[in-house]
C-alpha positions in Angstrom: 0.0 0.0 0.0 1.3 3.5 -1.0 0.1 7.0 -0.6 0.6 9.8 -3.2 -1.0 13.3 -3.3 -3.2 12.4 -0.4 -4.6 9.2 -2.0 -4.0 5.6 -1.0 -3.4 3.0 -3.6 -2.4 -0.6 -3.7 0.1 -2.4 -5.9 -0.7 -6.1 -6.5 0.6 -8.8 -8.7 -0.7 -8.9 -12.2 -1.9 -12.5 -12.9 0.2 -14.3 -15.4 -1.4 -16.2 -18.3 -4.9 -15.7 -19.5 -8.4 -15.9 -18.0 -10.3 -19.1 -18.2 -12.9 -17.1 -20.2 -10.3 -16.4 -22.9 -9.1 -20.0 -23.0 -12.7 -21.3 -23.3 -13.2 -18.9 -26.2 -10.0 -20.1 -27.9 -11.0 -23.8 -27.4 -14.5 -23.0 -28.9 -13.0 -21.3 -31.9 -10.9 -24.5 -32.5 -13.9 -26.7 -32.0 -12.3 -28.3 -29.0 -13.1 -28.7 -25.3 -10.9 -29.1 -22.3 -10.7 -32.6 -20.8 -12.5 -33.5 -17.5 -9.2 -34.1 -15.9 -8.1 -30.5 -16.8 -11.3 -29.2 -15.2 -10.5 -31.2 -12.0 -6.9 -29.9 -12.1 -8.1 -26.3 -12.3 -10.6 -27.0 -9.6 -7.9 -28.4 -7.3 -5.7 -25.4 -7.7 -8.5 -22.9 -7.2 -9.7 -24.8 -4.1 -6.2 -24.5 -2.6 -6.2 -20.7 -3.3 -9.6 -20.3 -1.7 -8.5 -22.4 1.3 -5.7 -20.0 1.9 -8.1 -17.0 1.6 -10.9 -18.5 3.6 -8.7 -19.5 6.5 -6.6 -16.3 6.6 -6.2 -14.6 10.0 -5.2 -11.2 11.1 -2.1 -10.4 13.1 -3.8 -11.3 16.3 -4.9 -14.7 15.0 -8.6 -13.8 14.4 -10.3 -15.2 11.3 -10.8 -12.7 8.6 -13.7 -14.7 7.1 -12.8 -13.7 3.6 -15.3 -14.6 0.8 -14.2 -13.8 -2.7 -17.8 -13.3 -4.0 -16.7 -13.1 -7.7 -15.2 -16.4 -8.6 -15.8 -16.9 -12.3 -14.1 -17.5 -15.7 -12.9 -14.0 -15.7 -11.1 -14.1 -12.3 -9.3 -17.4 -12.7 -6.1 -17.3 -14.8 -4.1 -20.1 -16.4 -0.7 -19.7 -17.9 0.8 -21.9 -20.6 2.8 -24.0 -18.0 -0.4 -25.0 -16.2 -0.1 -22.4 -13.4 -3.4 -21.3 -12.0 -4.2 -18.0 -10.1 -7.3 -16.5 -8.5 -7.4 -12.8 -9.1 -9.5 -9.7 -8.2 -10.6 -9.7 -4.6 -12.2 -6.3 -5.2 -15.6 -7.5 -4.2 -14.5 -9.7 -1.3 -16.3 -9.8 1.9 -14.1 -9.9 5.1 -13.9 -9.0 8.7 -10.9 -6.7 8.3 -10.6 -4.2 11.2 -12.5 -1.1 10.4 -14.5 -2.6 7.5 -18.1 -1.5 7.3 -20.2 -4.2 5.7 -22.7 -3.1 3.0 -26.3 -3.6 3.8 -27.3 -3.7 0.1 -28.3 -7.2 -0.9 -27.8 -7.6 -4.6 -26.0 -9.8 -7.1 -22.2 -9.2 -7.1 -19.8 -10.2 -9.8 -21.1 -12.2 -12.8 -24.6 -13.4 -11.9 -24.1 -16.5 -14.0 -21.5 -17.8 -11.5 -23.3 -16.6 -8.3 -24.6 -19.0 -5.7 -28.4 -19.3 -5.2 -28.1 -17.7 -1.8 -26.3 -14.7 -3.2 -28.8 -14.3 -5.9 -31.9 -14.9 -3.7 -30.9 -13.4 -0.4 -27.5 -11.6 -0.7 -26.2 -13.6 2.3 -23.0 -15.5 1.6 -20.2 -17.4 3.2 -17.2 -19.4 2.0 -19.5 -22.1 0.6 -20.8 -19.6 -2.0 -17.3 -19.4 -3.5 -17.3 -23.2 -3.8 -20.6 -23.1 -5.7 -19.1 -20.6 -8.1 -16.1 -22.8 -8.6 -18.4 -25.7 -9.4 -20.1 -23.6 -12.2 -16.6 -22.8 -13.6 -15.5 -26.4 -13.6 -18.7 -27.6 -15.2 -18.2 -25.0 -18.0 -14.6 -26.0 -18.6 -15.6 -29.7 -19.0 -18.9 -29.3 -20.9 -19.1 -25.8 -22.3 -22.4 -25.4 -20.4 -23.4 -23.0 -17.6 -25.8 -24.3 -14.9 -27.5 -21.0 -14.5 -27.8 -20.2 -18.3 -30.9 -22.2 -19.2 -33.7 -19.9 -20.3 -35.5 -22.6 -22.3 -36.0 -24.6 -19.1 -37.7 -21.7 -17.3 -41.3 -22.7 -18.3 -44.3 -21.4 -16.4 -44.8 -24.9 -15.1 -41.3 -24.9 -13.6 -41.8 -21.5 -12.0 -45.2 -22.6 -10.7 -43.7 -25.6 -9.0 -42.3 -23.2 -6.3 -44.2 -22.6 -3.2 -45.8 -19.2 -2.6 -43.0 -18.3 -0.1 -40.3 -19.2 -2.7 -42.0 -17.2 -5.4 -42.1 -14.2 -3.1 -38.4 -14.6 -2.4 -37.6 -14.7 -6.2 -39.7 -11.6 -6.9 -37.9 -9.7 -4.1 -34.5 -10.8 -5.5 -35.6 -9.6 -9.0 -36.7 -6.3 -7.5 -33.3 -5.8 -5.8 -31.5 -6.7 -9.1 -33.6 -4.1 -11.0 -32.8 -1.4 -8.3 -29.1 -2.2 -8.8 -29.5 -1.8 -12.6 -28.5 -5.4 -13.2 -28.8 -6.7 -16.8 -32.3 -7.9 -17.6 -30.9 -11.5 -18.1 -30.2 -11.6 -14.4 -33.9 -12.2 -13.8 -33.8 -15.5 -15.7 -30.6 -16.4 -13.7 -32.5 -15.8 -10.4 -35.4 -17.9 -11.5 -33.0 -20.7 -12.6 -31.1 -20.5 -9.3 -34.5 -21.0 -7.5 -35.8 -23.8 -9.7 -33.0 -26.1 -10.9 -33.2 -29.6 -9.6 -31.0 -32.7 -8.9 -32.3 -34.1 -12.2 -30.9 -31.0 -14.0 -27.5 -31.6 -12.3 -27.6 -35.3 -13.3 -28.4 -34.4 -16.9 -25.5 -31.9 -17.1 -22.9 -34.2 -15.6 -24.1 -37.6 -16.9 -21.4 -38.0 -19.5 -18.5 -36.9 -17.2 -16.2 -39.4 -15.5 -17.0 -40.4 -11.9 -14.5 -38.2 -10.2 -15.7 -35.0 -11.8 -19.3 -35.9 -11.6 -19.1 -36.7 -7.9 -17.2 -33.4 -7.2 -19.6 -31.3 -9.1 -22.6 -33.1 -7.6 -21.5 -31.7 -4.2 -20.4 -28.3 -5.3 -23.6 -27.4 -7.2 -26.1 -28.2 -4.5 -28.6 -25.4 -4.0 -28.4 -25.5 -0.2 -25.0 -24.5 1.2 -25.3 -27.2 3.9 -25.3 -29.9 1.2 -22.0 -28.7 -0.4 -18.5 -29.3 0.8 -18.1 -27.7 4.2 -14.9 -25.9 3.2 -12.3 -25.3 0.5 -10.0 -27.5 2.5 -12.4 -30.4 2.3 -13.1 -29.8 -1.4 -9.4 -29.7 -2.3 -8.9 -33.3 -1.1 -11.4 -34.8 -3.6 -9.8 -33.5 -6.9 -6.4 -34.4 -5.5 -7.6 -37.9 -4.9 -9.1 -38.3 -8.4 -6.0 -36.8 -9.9 -3.8 -39.3 -8.0 -2.0 -36.4 -6.3 -0.7 -35.4 -9.8 0.2 -39.0 -10.9 -2.9 -39.3 -13.1 -2.9 -35.7 -14.2 -0.6 -33.0 -13.0 0.9 -29.7 -14.1 2.9 -31.3 -16.9 -0.3 -32.8 -18.3 -2.1 -29.5 -18.1 0.8 -27.8 -19.9 0.7 -30.4 -22.6 -3.0 -29.9 -23.1 -2.7 -26.1 -23.3 0.3 -26.2 -25.7 -1.6 -28.6 -28.0 -4.5 -26.1 -28.1 -2.1 -23.3 -28.7 -0.5 -25.0 -31.7 -3.9 -25.9 -33.1 -5.2 -22.3 -32.7 -2.5 -20.7 -34.9 -3.7 -17.2 -36.0 -6.7 -17.4 -33.7 -4.4 -16.5 -30.9 -3.6 -13.1 -32.5 -7.2 -12.4 -33.3 -8.2 -13.0 -29.7 -5.3 -11.1 -28.3 -3.9 -14.2 -26.5 -0.1 -14.2 -26.1 2.0 -17.2 -26.9 4.5 -18.5 -24.4 7.7 -16.4 -24.2 10.2 -17.7 -26.7 7.6 -19.6 -28.7 7.1 -18.6 -32.3 4.6 -20.4 -34.5 5.9 -21.4 -37.9 4.2 -20.2 -41.0 3.1 -23.7 -41.8 1.3 -24.0 -38.5 -0.4 -20.7 -39.1 -1.4 -21.2 -42.7 -2.8 -24.7 -42.1 -5.1 -23.7 -39.3 
């Protein structure tokens, strides 16, 4: 932290690599999808980062109770060597000394990666970050977003909610409108209130057991049904990845470099940098 001309500012690390959003766009342009093991790998790395944040304490040993609140494909970065970073804690909730919590309950970050409790009540804890990570992992592996399903929001589905649940949804939508949220957020709120276990099963049915089981716990609507902590979550992907023996950083690097070579000139068009020292040959570019 520094002060200049009476103003405080903070210098932080610039994340290396590119956002998961950019990498998903690149893969889509190439007609490819990342492997389920790559999704588990990213999930394990992000879980470790969230474990560090969630369990952080102040100088006196008191829990800071940090919640990122904006985990999504734009705040997770992957470099060409398989390194993974979680960035942008600008919307984080914490118990930092002197911090005054906002009383405004509204969607924060990208609504398509927000937990049901954030969308419907504004109340969050560390398990909300775990839900958001589950949405990211699902998208990496399948290209689909749990909360982006407007065709499934029939009047019959909406009518299946109790009167109390419908009132809660309408209140959430009213808060989103007051916060000038995008109109699409209304559909996201309805989806968060209505998606079922059958929907989760359909989205994950073609995934291998390890990823399917992990996502099945991460994407539960009720926080109590999810992993209790990032520490507990981190153990599962590590198990399914064989602590790196089945799939580790070298495998992630190989998968990323294969995509890079396939992409050719698409990299330049999307503004994605190649690894330092790597130059694509003209043959690689012209045959893309």
